[in-house]
Every structure is written in C-alpha cells, then in structure tokens.
C-alpha positions in Angstrom: 7.1 -2.4 -11.2 10.4 -0.5 -11.3 11.5 2.4 -9.2 11.1 4.7 -12.2 7.5 3.6 -12.7 6.8 4.0 -9.0 8.2 7.5 -9.1 6.1 8.4 -12.1 3.0 7.0 -10.5 3.6 8.9 -7.2 4.0 12.1 -9.1 0.6 11.5 -10.9 -1.3 10.9 -7.6 0.5 13.8 -5.9 -1.1 16.3 -8.4 -4.7 14.8 -8.3 -6.7 17.1 -6.0 -9.6 14.5 -5.9 -7.6 12.2 -3.7 -7.6 12.3 0.0 -5.7 10.5 2.8 -7.7 7.3 2.4 -7.0 7.1 -1.3 -3.3 7.7 -0.7 -3.3 5.0 2.0 -4.9 2.4 -0.4 -2.7 3.4 -3.3 0.5 3.2 -1.1 -0.5 -0.3 -0.1 -1.2 -1.3 -3.7 2.0 0.2 -5.0 3.9 -1.6 -2.2 2.5 -4.9 -3.4 3.2 -4.0 -7.0 6.8 -3.2 -6.2 7.2 -6.3 -4.1 5.7 -8.5 -6.9 7.8 -6.7 -9.5 4.8 -5.8 -11.7 2.1 -3.2 -12.2 -0.3 -5.6 -13.9 -1.9 -8.8 -12.5 -1.0 -7.9 -8.9 -2.2 -10.6 -6.6 -4.2 -9.0 -3.8 -6.5 -9.7 -0.9 -8.8 -7.3 0.9 -7.4 -8.2 4.3 -3.8 -7.7 3.1 -4.5 -4.3 1.5 -6.5 -3.2 4.6 -3.7 -4.2 6.9 -1.0 -2.4 4.8 -3.3 0.7 4.4 -4.1 0.8 8.2 -7.8 0.8 7.3 -9.9 -1.0 9.9 -13.4 -0.9 8.6 -14.7 -2.8 5.5 -17.1 0.0 4.5 -14.3 2.6 4.4 -12.2 0.2 2.4 -14.9 -0.5 -0.1 -15.8 3.2 -0.5 -12.3 4.3 -1.4 -11.4 1.2 -3.3 -14.4 1.7 -5.6 -13.6 5.3 -5.9 -10.1 4.5 -7.2 -11.6 2.1 -9.7 -14.0 4.9 -10.9 -11.2 7.4 -11.2 -9.3 4.9 -13.3 -6.3 4.4 -11.0 -6.9 0.6 -10.8 -8.6 -2.1 -12.7 -9.9 -4.8 -10.3 -10.6 -8.4 -11.4 -12.2 -10.3 -8.5 -11.7 -14.0 -8.0 -14.8 -15.7 -6.6 -12.8 -18.8 -5.8 -11.5 -19.1 -2.2 -8.1 -20.6 -3.3 -7.4 -18.0 -6.1 -6.4 -14.5 -5.2 -8.0 -11.5 -6.9 -5.9 -9.4 -9.3 -5.6 -5.7 -10.1 -3.7 -3.6 -12.5 -2.3 -0.2 -11.7 -3.1 2.2 -14.6 -0.4 4.3 -15.9 -2.7 7.1 -16.8 -5.9 7.5 -14.6 -9.1 9.1 -15.9 -9.4 12.9 -15.5 
C-alpha cells in the first residue's frame, strides 16, 4: 500500500456515516498493517495483533465490528484454520454503499 492509496482510503472512510469509533479503530489497525507490509491485498493478520493495535480488549466487540466491516465491503477476510498459517485480508478500494 502506498501513501497515495492510504490517503484515498482514509478519505473514503471519513465520509461514511455508518462508521463509528470502533470501525475507525479497526480500520486504522488494518491500514497500518497494510502500509507496513506494503500491500492492500493478502495482508497477513492475526486477531490478537489487530486487537492490540486497535486498543480493543474484548473479543465480542472485535468480532462485532470486524464482521460489520466485512458486510459493508471494506475488507475481505480469508481465515486460516491452520495454527502455523496466518489469516489474510484484502482492503477493498471501493466499499459497498
């Protein structure tokens, strides 16, 4: 992910009135990982890492807003059910309206 892509994405989420502070927190953590890994697709993630970066302390809160972001089309999540392989997600350039 480039700085230009990051700026574009932040401007999209800034205008979406459906999002609240929990959504922003999760998206910020995800975008940080995307920027750090240099890509917006196939970002390697773990629940514990995202929760720590987003300052979310309860699993139900994490799941509620993470699922909401998937339903809104902001992210596409591909879970890995193997303990040694991290799950992946894609940041969508154009979320659902």
